PyMOL commands that place a pseudoatom at each C-alpha (Angstrom):
pseudoatom trace, name=CA, resn=MET, resi=1, chain=A, elem=C, hetatm=0, pos=[-13.321, -25.477, -55.502]
pseudoatom trace, name=CA, resn=VAL, resi=2, chain=A, elem=C, hetatm=0, pos=[-12.289, -27.046, -52.192]
pseudoatom trace, name=CA, resn=ASP, resi=3, chain=A, elem=C, hetatm=0, pos=[-10.273, -30.296, -52.158]
pseudoatom trace, name=CA, resn=ALA, resi=4, chain=A, elem=C, hetatm=0, pos=[-10.023, -30.760, -48.396]
pseudoatom trace, name=CA, resn=ARG, resi=5, chain=A, elem=C, hetatm=0, pos=[-11.079, -29.318, -45.051]
pseudoatom trace, name=CA, resn=ILE, resi=6, chain=A, elem=C, hetatm=0, pos=[-9.242, -28.824, -41.754]
pseudoatom trace, name=CA, resn=THR, resi=7, chain=A, elem=C, hetatm=0, pos=[-10.384, -31.195, -38.983]
pseudoatom trace, name=CA, resn=GLU, resi=8, chain=A, elem=C, hetatm=0, pos=[-8.850, -29.347, -36.003]
pseudoatom trace, name=CA, resn=THR, resi=9, chain=A, elem=C, hetatm=0, pos=[-8.469, -25.646, -35.171]
pseudoatom trace, name=CA, resn=ARG, resi=10, chain=A, elem=C, hetatm=0, pos=[-4.766, -24.963, -34.592]
pseudoatom trace, name=CA, resn=TYR, resi=11, chain=A, elem=C, hetatm=0, pos=[-1.705, -23.169, -35.928]
pseudoatom trace, name=CA, resn=TYR, resi=12, chain=A, elem=C, hetatm=0, pos=[-0.140, -24.608, -39.069]
pseudoatom trace, name=CA, resn=ASP, resi=13, chain=A, elem=C, hetatm=0, pos=[3.288, -23.888, -40.610]
pseudoatom trace, name=CA, resn=GLY, resi=14, chain=A, elem=C, hetatm=0, pos=[3.366, -21.525, -43.547]
pseudoatom trace, name=CA, resn=HIS, resi=15, chain=A, elem=C, hetatm=0, pos=[5.196, -22.903, -46.599]
pseudoatom trace, name=CA, resn=GLY, resi=16, chain=A, elem=C, hetatm=0, pos=[8.141, -20.817, -47.798]
pseudoatom trace, name=CA, resn=THR, resi=17, chain=A, elem=C, hetatm=0, pos=[7.840, -18.374, -44.894]
pseudoatom trace, name=CA, resn=LYS, resi=18, chain=A, elem=C, hetatm=0, pos=[8.695, -18.456, -41.223]
pseudoatom trace, name=CA, resn=LYS, resi=19, chain=A, elem=C, hetatm=0, pos=[5.101, -17.698, -40.267]
pseudoatom trace, name=CA, resn=PHE, resi=20, chain=A, elem=C, hetatm=0, pos=[2.266, -19.645, -38.741]
pseudoatom trace, name=CA, resn=ALA, resi=21, chain=A, elem=C, hetatm=0, pos=[-1.342, -19.695, -39.902]
pseudoatom trace, name=CA, resn=LEU, resi=22, chain=A, elem=C, hetatm=0, pos=[-4.355, -20.115, -37.631]
pseudoatom trace, name=CA, resn=LEU, resi=23, chain=A, elem=C, hetatm=0, pos=[-6.837, -22.302, -39.470]
pseudoatom trace, name=CA, resn=GLU, resi=24, chain=A, elem=C, hetatm=0, pos=[-10.208, -23.191, -38.008]
pseudoatom trace, name=CA, resn=LYS, resi=25, chain=A, elem=C, hetatm=0, pos=[-12.043, -26.498, -38.194]
pseudoatom trace, name=CA, resn=GLY, resi=26, chain=A, elem=C, hetatm=0, pos=[-13.903, -26.726, -41.502]
pseudoatom trace, name=CA, resn=GLN, resi=27, chain=A, elem=C, hetatm=0, pos=[-11.576, -24.270, -43.305]
pseudoatom trace, name=CA, resn=GLY, resi=28, chain=A, elem=C, hetatm=0, pos=[-11.398, -25.072, -47.029]
pseudoatom trace, name=CA, resn=LEU, resi=29, chain=A, elem=C, hetatm=0, pos=[-8.068, -25.919, -48.653]
pseudoatom trace, name=CA, resn=ARG, resi=30, chain=A, elem=C, hetatm=0, pos=[-6.836, -26.887, -52.096]
pseudoatom trace, name=CA, resn=ILE, resi=31, chain=A, elem=C, hetatm=0, pos=[-4.088, -29.527, -52.019]
pseudoatom trace, name=CA, resn=GLN, resi=32, chain=A, elem=C, hetatm=0, pos=[-1.168, -28.326, -54.150]
pseudoatom trace, name=CA, resn=ASP, resi=33, chain=A, elem=C, hetatm=0, pos=[1.454, -31.030, -53.668]
pseudoatom trace, name=CA, resn=LEU, resi=34, chain=A, elem=C, hetatm=0, pos=[2.822, -33.760, -51.430]
pseudoatom trace, name=CA, resn=HIS, resi=35, chain=A, elem=C, hetatm=0, pos=[5.623, -32.059, -49.470]
pseudoatom trace, name=CA, resn=LYS, resi=36, chain=A, elem=C, hetatm=0, pos=[7.221, -35.076, -47.802]
pseudoatom trace, name=CA, resn=PHE, resi=37, chain=A, elem=C, hetatm=0, pos=[6.629, -38.227, -45.802]
pseudoatom trace, name=CA, resn=ASP, resi=38, chain=A, elem=C, hetatm=0, pos=[7.356, -37.594, -42.116]
pseudoatom trace, name=CA, resn=GLU, resi=39, chain=A, elem=C, hetatm=0, pos=[9.004, -40.745, -40.778]
pseudoatom trace, name=CA, resn=TYR, resi=40, chain=A, elem=C, hetatm=0, pos=[8.698, -39.632, -37.152]
pseudoatom trace, name=CA, resn=HIS, resi=41, chain=A, elem=C, hetatm=0, pos=[4.909, -39.159, -37.295]
pseudoatom trace, name=CA, resn=PHE, resi=42, chain=A, elem=C, hetatm=0, pos=[4.609, -41.802, -40.047]
pseudoatom trace, name=CA, resn=GLU, resi=43, chain=A, elem=C, hetatm=0, pos=[2.261, -39.754, -42.245]
pseudoatom trace, name=CA, resn=ASN, resi=44, chain=A, elem=C, hetatm=0, pos=[2.274, -37.490, -45.309]
pseudoatom trace, name=CA, resn=VAL, resi=45, chain=A, elem=C, hetatm=0, pos=[2.695, -33.727, -45.159]
pseudoatom trace, name=CA, resn=TYR, resi=46, chain=A, elem=C, hetatm=0, pos=[0.840, -31.777, -47.867]
pseudoatom trace, name=CA, resn=ILE, resi=47, chain=A, elem=C, hetatm=0, pos=[1.281, -28.255, -49.191]
pseudoatom trace, name=CA, resn=CYS, resi=48, chain=A, elem=C, hetatm=0, pos=[-2.171, -26.681, -49.327]
pseudoatom trace, name=CA, resn=LYS, resi=49, chain=A, elem=C, hetatm=0, pos=[-3.543, -23.345, -50.522]
pseudoatom trace, name=CA, resn=VAL, resi=50, chain=A, elem=C, hetatm=0, pos=[-6.013, -21.581, -48.202]
pseudoatom trace, name=CA, resn=ILE, resi=51, chain=A, elem=C, hetatm=0, pos=[-9.396, -20.886, -49.819]
pseudoatom trace, name=CA, resn=ASN, resi=52, chain=A, elem=C, hetatm=0, pos=[-11.590, -18.072, -48.419]
pseudoatom trace, name=CA, resn=PRO, resi=53, chain=A, elem=C, hetatm=0, pos=[-10.162, -17.803, -44.855]
pseudoatom trace, name=CA, resn=SER, resi=54, chain=A, elem=C, hetatm=0, pos=[-12.433, -16.981, -41.919]
pseudoatom trace, name=CA, resn=ASP, resi=55, chain=A, elem=C, hetatm=0, pos=[-12.347, -13.577, -40.205]
pseudoatom trace, name=CA, resn=GLN, resi=56, chain=A, elem=C, hetatm=0, pos=[-10.561, -15.098, -37.195]
pseudoatom trace, name=CA, resn=SER, resi=57, chain=A, elem=C, hetatm=0, pos=[-7.866, -16.488, -39.506]
pseudoatom trace, name=CA, resn=LYS, resi=58, chain=A, elem=C, hetatm=0, pos=[-7.533, -13.137, -41.291]
pseudoatom trace, name=CA, resn=ASN, resi=59, chain=A, elem=C, hetatm=0, pos=[-6.944, -11.465, -37.909]
pseudoatom trace, name=CA, resn=HIS, resi=60, chain=A, elem=C, hetatm=0, pos=[-3.923, -13.768, -37.498]
pseudoatom trace, name=CA, resn=GLY, resi=61, chain=A, elem=C, hetatm=0, pos=[-2.414, -12.853, -40.882]
pseudoatom trace, name=CA, resn=VAL, resi=62, chain=A, elem=C, hetatm=0, pos=[-3.872, -15.575, -43.107]
pseudoatom trace, name=CA, resn=HIS, resi=63, chain=A, elem=C, hetatm=0, pos=[-4.776, -14.472, -46.633]
pseudoatom trace, name=CA, resn=ASP, resi=64, chain=A, elem=C, hetatm=0, pos=[-6.519, -16.137, -49.562]
pseudoatom trace, name=CA, resn=GLY, resi=65, chain=A, elem=C, hetatm=0, pos=[-3.999, -18.226, -51.514]
pseudoatom trace, name=CA, resn=MET, resi=66, chain=A, elem=C, hetatm=0, pos=[-1.540, -18.584, -48.625]
pseudoatom trace, name=CA, resn=LEU, resi=67, chain=A, elem=C, hetatm=0, pos=[0.417, -21.860, -48.718]
pseudoatom trace, name=CA, resn=VAL, resi=68, chain=A, elem=C, hetatm=0, pos=[0.543, -23.978, -45.556]
pseudoatom trace, name=CA, resn=LYS, resi=69, chain=A, elem=C, hetatm=0, pos=[1.943, -27.390, -44.592]
pseudoatom trace, name=CA, resn=VAL, resi=70, chain=A, elem=C, hetatm=0, pos=[-0.698, -29.751, -43.211]
pseudoatom trace, name=CA, resn=TYR, resi=71, chain=A, elem=C, hetatm=0, pos=[-0.295, -33.307, -41.921]
pseudoatom trace, name=CA, resn=SER, resi=72, chain=A, elem=C, hetatm=0, pos=[-2.747, -35.815, -43.413]
pseudoatom trace, name=CA, resn=GLU, resi=73, chain=A, elem=C, hetatm=0, pos=[-4.078, -36.403, -39.872]
pseudoatom trace, name=CA, resn=TYR, resi=74, chain=A, elem=C, hetatm=0, pos=[-5.626, -32.903, -39.935]
pseudoatom trace, name=CA, resn=LEU, resi=75, chain=A, elem=C, hetatm=0, pos=[-7.118, -33.138, -43.460]
pseudoatom trace, name=CA, resn=GLU, resi=76, chain=A, elem=C, hetatm=0, pos=[-10.549, -34.378, -44.452]
pseudoatom trace, name=CA, resn=VAL, resi=77, chain=A, elem=C, hetatm=0, pos=[-10.455, -34.954, -48.195]
pseudoatom trace, name=CA, resn=ALA, resi=78, chain=A, elem=C, hetatm=0, pos=[-13.706, -34.103, -49.992]
for i in range(1, 78): cmd.bond("trace and resi %d" % i, "trace and resi %d" % (i + 1))
show_as sticks, trace
zoom trace
C-alpha cells in the first residue's frame, strides 16, 4: 500500500544513517511519521519508508523499507 509518491527525482536524506537515497519521480512511499517542522523552509519534513524501489534507485543503494526524510513539497499524497 502506497501513501504518497515522490514529485521530483533527486537525492533525499536517509533517516538514521549518513547516506543519501536517489528516488525517482513517481516512487511509492509509506509515510511513517512527522519528523519536524522546518522553520527555514516553512514546511513539514516526513519520515517515509521506500516501497518497491526502481532499478535506478537500487543501483544507488536504496532498498525496500529504507527510511528517508522528505519535505512535504516533494510529496504527493494519495
